[in-house]
N, CA, C and O atoms as CSV, one atom per row, in Angstrom:
chain,resi,resn,atom,element,x,y,z
A,1,MET,N,N,0.833,-1.181,0.000
A,1,MET,CA,C,0.000,0.000,0.000
A,1,MET,C,C,0.879,1.246,0.000
A,1,MET,O,O,1.941,1.280,0.622
A,2,SER,N,N,0.421,2.247,-0.698
A,2,SER,CA,C,1.179,3.488,-0.759
A,2,SER,C,C,0.798,4.408,0.398
A,2,SER,O,O,-0.273,4.285,0.992
A,3,LYS,N,N,1.695,5.320,0.693
A,3,LYS,CA,C,1.438,6.312,1.734
A,3,LYS,C,C,0.268,7.201,1.319
A,3,LYS,O,O,-0.557,7.577,2.152
A,4,LEU,N,N,0.200,7.534,0.037
A,4,LEU,CA,C,-0.891,8.360,-0.469
A,4,LEU,C,C,-2.238,7.684,-0.209
A,4,LEU,O,O,-3.175,8.323,0.269
A,5,TYR,N,N,-2.331,6.409,-0.521
A,5,TYR,CA,C,-3.567,5.657,-0.292
A,5,TYR,C,C,-3.897,5.609,1.201
A,5,TYR,O,O,-5.050,5.796,1.590
A,6,ASP,N,N,-2.908,5.365,2.016
A,6,ASP,CA,C,-3.100,5.302,3.462
A,6,ASP,C,C,-3.655,6.622,3.998
A,6,ASP,O,O,-4.579,6.625,4.812
A,7,TYR,N,N,-3.099,7.730,3.547
A,7,TYR,CA,C,-3.578,9.043,3.983
A,7,TYR,C,C,-5.016,9.292,3.522
A,7,TYR,O,O,-5.825,9.840,4.272
A,8,CYS,N,N,-5.325,8.895,2.308
A,8,CYS,CA,C,-6.697,9.056,1.810
A,8,CYS,C,C,-7.677,8.253,2.661
A,8,CYS,O,O,-8.774,8.723,2.962
A,9,GLN,N,N,-7.281,7.053,3.044
A,9,GLN,CA,C,-8.126,6.220,3.902
A,9,GLN,C,C,-8.315,6.865,5.270
A,9,GLN,O,O,-9.413,6.836,5.824
A,10,LYS,N,N,-7.254,7.445,5.814
A,10,LYS,CA,C,-7.353,8.111,7.117
A,10,LYS,C,C,-8.314,9.288,7.062
A,10,LYS,O,O,-9.082,9.511,7.997
A,11,ILE,N,N,-8.274,10.034,5.981
A,11,ILE,CA,C,-9.198,11.160,5.832
A,11,ILE,C,C,-10.635,10.657,5.739
A,11,ILE,O,O,-11.526,11.207,6.385
A,12,GLN,N,N,-10.865,9.626,4.946
A,12,GLN,CA,C,-12.220,9.093,4.819
A,12,GLN,C,C,-12.721,8.519,6.148
A,12,GLN,O,O,-13.901,8.656,6.471
A,13,GLN,N,N,-11.847,7.883,6.911
A,13,GLN,CA,C,-12.226,7.366,8.229
A,13,GLN,C,C,-12.551,8.508,9.181
A,13,GLN,O,O,-13.487,8.406,9.973
A,14,HIS,N,N,-11.793,9.588,9.111
A,14,HIS,CA,C,-12.039,10.758,9.955
A,14,HIS,C,C,-13.421,11.345,9.644
A,14,HIS,O,O,-14.171,11.699,10.554
A,15,ILE,N,N,-13.741,11.443,8.375
A,15,ILE,CA,C,-15.042,11.976,7.960
A,15,ILE,C,C,-16.173,11.107,8.516
A,15,ILE,O,O,-17.142,11.630,9.067
A,16,GLU,N,N,-16.055,9.800,8.375
A,16,GLU,CA,C,-17.087,8.881,8.865
A,16,GLU,C,C,-17.182,8.899,10.390
A,16,GLU,O,O,-18.279,8.963,10.946
A,17,ARG,N,N,-16.040,8.843,11.059
A,17,ARG,CA,C,-15.997,8.783,12.515
A,17,ARG,C,C,-16.620,10.021,13.162
A,17,ARG,O,O,-17.221,9.933,14.233
A,18,ASN,N,N,-16.473,11.176,12.505
A,18,ASN,CA,C,-16.973,12.423,13.067
A,18,ASN,C,C,-18.340,12.826,12.525
A,18,ASN,O,O,-18.833,13.915,12.820
A,19,GLY,N,N,-18.947,11.951,11.737
A,19,GLY,CA,C,-20.292,12.214,11.235
A,19,GLY,C,C,-20.386,13.433,10.327
A,19,GLY,O,O,-21.414,14.109,10.296
A,20,LEU,N,N,-19.315,13.714,9.589
A,20,LEU,CA,C,-19.308,14.867,8.696
A,20,LEU,C,C,-20.025,14.524,7.395
A,20,LEU,O,O,-20.119,13.357,7.014
A,21,ASP,N,N,-20.520,15.537,6.731
A,21,ASP,CA,C,-21.153,15.336,5.432
A,21,ASP,C,C,-20.094,14.831,4.452
A,21,ASP,O,O,-19.114,15.522,4.172
A,22,VAL,N,N,-20.298,13.635,3.943
A,22,VAL,CA,C,-19.301,12.974,3.094
A,22,VAL,C,C,-19.024,13.781,1.830
A,22,VAL,O,O,-17.866,14.000,1.475
A,23,PHE,N,N,-20.072,14.220,1.154
A,23,PHE,CA,C,-19.889,14.906,-0.123
A,23,PHE,C,C,-19.238,16.270,0.065
A,23,PHE,O,O,-18.336,16.645,-0.685
A,24,LYS,N,N,-19.694,17.000,1.056
A,24,LYS,CA,C,-19.126,18.326,1.314
A,24,LYS,C,C,-17.665,18.202,1.747
A,24,LYS,O,O,-16.805,18.936,1.261
A,25,SER,N,N,-17.391,17.283,2.652
A,25,SER,CA,C,-16.033,17.122,3.172
A,25,SER,C,C,-15.060,16.667,2.094
A,25,SER,O,O,-13.971,17.223,1.959
A,26,ARG,N,N,-15.451,15.660,1.330
A,26,ARG,CA,C,-14.579,15.183,0.243
A,26,ARG,C,C,-14.401,16.263,-0.816
A,26,ARG,O,O,-13.325,16.401,-1.398
A,27,GLY,N,N,-15.458,17.025,-1.060
A,27,GLY,CA,C,-15.374,18.125,-2.025
A,27,GLY,C,C,-14.396,19.192,-1.584
A,27,GLY,O,O,-13.618,19.698,-2.394
A,28,GLU,N,N,-14.428,19.544,-0.296
A,28,GLU,CA,C,-13.483,20.528,0.232
A,28,GLU,C,C,-12.045,20.049,0.074
A,28,GLU,O,O,-11.161,20.811,-0.315
A,29,VAL,N,N,-11.830,18.784,0.381
A,29,VAL,CA,C,-10.487,18.215,0.246
A,29,VAL,C,C,-10.059,18.241,-1.216
A,29,VAL,O,O,-8.927,18.617,-1.523
A,30,ALA,N,N,-10.945,17.849,-2.113
A,30,ALA,CA,C,-10.617,17.823,-3.543
A,30,ALA,C,C,-10.276,19.216,-4.063
A,30,ALA,O,O,-9.330,19.377,-4.834
A,31,LEU,N,N,-11.037,20.215,-3.646
A,31,LEU,CA,C,-10.749,21.578,-4.081
A,31,LEU,C,C,-9.410,22.060,-3.544
A,31,LEU,O,O,-8.688,22.794,-4.219
A,32,SER,N,N,-9.091,21.648,-2.347
A,32,SER,CA,C,-7.845,22.083,-1.728
A,32,SER,C,C,-6.619,21.383,-2.300
A,32,SER,O,O,-5.601,22.025,-2.556
A,33,CYS,N,N,-6.710,20.070,-2.503
A,33,CYS,CA,C,-5.515,19.326,-2.929
A,33,CYS,C,C,-5.492,19.004,-4.419
A,33,CYS,O,O,-4.441,18.650,-4.953
A,34,GLY,N,N,-6.629,19.121,-5.099
A,34,GLY,CA,C,-6.635,18.950,-6.543
A,34,GLY,C,C,-6.986,17.565,-7.063
A,34,GLY,O,O,-6.874,17.315,-8.263
A,35,PHE,N,N,-7.406,16.664,-6.190
A,35,PHE,CA,C,-7.822,15.331,-6.642
A,35,PHE,C,C,-8.806,14.744,-5.637
A,35,PHE,O,O,-8.894,15.206,-4.499
A,36,LEU,N,N,-9.544,13.723,-6.068
A,36,LEU,CA,C,-10.541,13.079,-5.213
A,36,LEU,C,C,-9.905,11.943,-4.416
A,36,LEU,O,O,-9.322,11.028,-4.998
A,37,VAL,N,N,-10.013,11.995,-3.103
A,37,VAL,CA,C,-9.412,10.955,-2.267
A,37,VAL,C,C,-10.075,9.603,-2.499
A,37,VAL,O,O,-9.437,8.564,-2.329
A,38,SER,N,N,-11.331,9.606,-2.881
A,38,SER,CA,C,-12.040,8.338,-3.085
A,38,SER,C,C,-11.580,7.603,-4.343
A,38,SER,O,O,-11.894,6.424,-4.512
A,39,LEU,N,N,-10.850,8.271,-5.221
A,39,LEU,CA,C,-10.369,7.631,-6.446
A,39,LEU,C,C,-8.942,7.110,-6.341
A,39,LEU,O,O,-8.437,6.501,-7.284
A,40,VAL,N,N,-8.291,7.341,-5.215
A,40,VAL,CA,C,-6.925,6.845,-5.021
A,40,VAL,C,C,-7.002,5.388,-4.588
A,40,VAL,O,O,-7.685,5.058,-3.619
A,41,GLY,N,N,-6.309,4.529,-5.298
A,41,GLY,CA,C,-6.327,3.097,-5.008
A,41,GLY,C,C,-5.051,2.630,-4.336
A,41,GLY,O,O,-4.058,3.358,-4.319
A,42,PRO,N,N,-5.062,1.423,-3.781
A,42,PRO,CA,C,-3.902,0.898,-3.054
A,42,PRO,C,C,-2.663,0.712,-3.927
A,42,PRO,O,O,-1.547,0.678,-3.410
A,43,ASP,N,N,-2.840,0.592,-5.224
A,43,ASP,CA,C,-1.697,0.402,-6.116
A,43,ASP,C,C,-1.217,1.691,-6.768
A,43,ASP,O,O,-0.270,1.673,-7.553
A,44,ASP,N,N,-1.863,2.812,-6.450
A,44,ASP,CA,C,-1.416,4.091,-7.008
A,44,ASP,C,C,-0.063,4.458,-6.408
A,44,ASP,O,O,0.147,4.307,-5.205
A,45,PRO,N,N,0.849,4.938,-7.241
A,45,PRO,CA,C,2.182,5.282,-6.734
A,45,PRO,C,C,2.149,6.534,-5.862
A,45,PRO,O,O,1.284,7.397,-6.019
A,46,ASP,N,N,3.093,6.613,-4.955
A,46,ASP,CA,C,3.233,7.808,-4.130
A,46,ASP,C,C,3.742,8.957,-4.988
A,46,ASP,O,O,4.679,8.800,-5.771
A,47,ASP,N,N,3.123,10.088,-4.828
A,47,ASP,CA,C,3.535,11.310,-5.507
A,47,ASP,C,C,3.788,12.335,-4.405
A,47,ASP,O,O,2.846,12.751,-3.731
A,48,PRO,N,N,5.041,12.753,-4.206
A,48,PRO,CA,C,5.361,13.667,-3.108
A,48,PRO,C,C,4.521,14.946,-3.105
A,48,PRO,O,O,4.163,15.439,-2.035
A,49,GLN,N,N,4.203,15.483,-4.270
A,49,GLN,CA,C,3.392,16.697,-4.328
A,49,GLN,C,C,1.958,16.425,-3.884
A,49,GLN,O,O,1.371,17.229,-3.160
A,50,LYS,N,N,1.399,15.312,-4.308
A,50,LYS,CA,C,0.037,14.958,-3.890
A,50,LYS,C,C,-0.011,14.691,-2.389
A,50,LYS,O,O,-0.952,15.101,-1.709
A,51,ILE,N,N,1.002,14.005,-1.881
A,51,ILE,CA,C,1.044,13.704,-0.451
A,51,ILE,C,C,1.090,14.989,0.357
A,51,ILE,O,O,0.354,15.135,1.332
A,52,GLU,N,N,1.944,15.918,-0.038
A,52,GLU,CA,C,2.060,17.173,0.700
A,52,GLU,C,C,0.783,17.995,0.603
A,52,GLU,O,O,0.362,18.586,1.597
A,53,SER,N,N,0.161,18.048,-0.559
A,53,SER,CA,C,-1.078,18.814,-0.689
A,53,SER,C,C,-2.207,18.167,0.115
A,53,SER,O,O,-3.059,18.869,0.659
A,54,LEU,N,N,-2.217,16.846,0.191
A,54,LEU,CA,C,-3.216,16.138,0.984
A,54,LEU,C,C,-3.005,16.384,2.478
A,54,LEU,O,O,-3.967,16.598,3.216
A,55,ARG,N,N,-1.763,16.355,2.917
A,55,ARG,CA,C,-1.458,16.636,4.328
A,55,ARG,C,C,-1.879,18.055,4.699
A,55,ARG,O,O,-2.437,18.286,5.772
A,56,ARG,N,N,-1.609,18.997,3.808
A,56,ARG,CA,C,-1.969,20.393,4.053
A,56,ARG,C,C,-3.492,20.542,4.126
A,56,ARG,O,O,-4.007,21.232,5.007
A,57,ALA,N,N,-4.200,19.903,3.212
A,57,ALA,CA,C,-5.666,19.976,3.200
A,57,ALA,C,C,-6.253,19.379,4.478
A,57,ALA,O,O,-7.169,19.956,5.065
A,58,ALA,N,N,-5.738,18.239,4.912
A,58,ALA,CA,C,-6.236,17.596,6.138
A,58,ALA,C,C,-6.027,18.498,7.350
A,58,ALA,O,O,-6.888,18.597,8.223
A,59,ARG,N,N,-4.883,19.144,7.386
A,59,ARG,CA,C,-4.573,20.038,8.506
A,59,ARG,C,C,-5.482,21.264,8.485
A,59,ARG,O,O,-6.018,21.654,9.522
A,60,GLU,N,N,-5.661,21.877,7.309
A,60,GLU,CA,C,-6.455,23.102,7.202
A,60,GLU,C,C,-7.950,22.858,7.374
A,60,GLU,O,O,-8.636,23.654,8.015
A,61,ILE,N,N,-8.456,21.783,6.818
A,61,ILE,CA,C,-9.903,21.537,6.818
A,61,ILE,C,C,-10.380,20.837,8.090
A,61,ILE,O,O,-11.403,21.210,8.665
A,62,PHE,N,N,-9.631,19.820,8.524
A,62,PHE,CA,C,-10.079,18.996,9.648
A,62,PHE,C,C,-9.224,19.131,10.903
A,62,PHE,O,O,-9.527,18.526,11.931
A,63,ASN,N,N,-8.159,19.922,10.822
A,63,ASN,CA,C,-7.189,19.994,11.917
A,63,ASN,C,C,-6.655,18.592,12.220
A,63,ASN,O,O,-6.476,18.212,13.377
A,64,LEU,N,N,-6.407,17.837,11.151
A,64,LEU,CA,C,-5.962,16.449,11.234
A,64,LEU,C,C,-4.523,16.360,10.741
A,64,LEU,O,O,-4.219,16.736,9.609
A,65,GLU,N,N,-3.650,15.861,11.595
A,65,GLU,CA,C,-2.246,15.693,11.226
A,65,GLU,C,C,-2.033,14.291,10.671
A,65,GLU,O,O,-2.283,13.299,11.356
A,66,LEU,N,N,-1.576,14.217,9.444
A,66,LEU,CA,C,-1.249,12.934,8.823
A,66,LEU,C,C,0.254,12.733,8.915
A,66,LEU,O,O,1.034,13.594,8.508
A,67,ASP,N,N,0.652,11.588,9.453
A,67,ASP,CA,C,2.095,11.321,9.570
A,67,ASP,C,C,2.408,9.900,9.208
A,67,ASP,O,O,3.569,9.494,9.248
């Protein structure tokens, strides 16, 4: 599994665990980082730019630190 996929899963779990609106939350993340977390698969390669933009979006939108 890639780190990118793992981070996307953590964001989706955070959304579900906190009862957030799935469409609104995923949409905010997509607008911030430039891609849909639900479309990242376990075999997708790690892209340092995508990982950093995803970490930034998680921090800004959910106050969630991905490490």
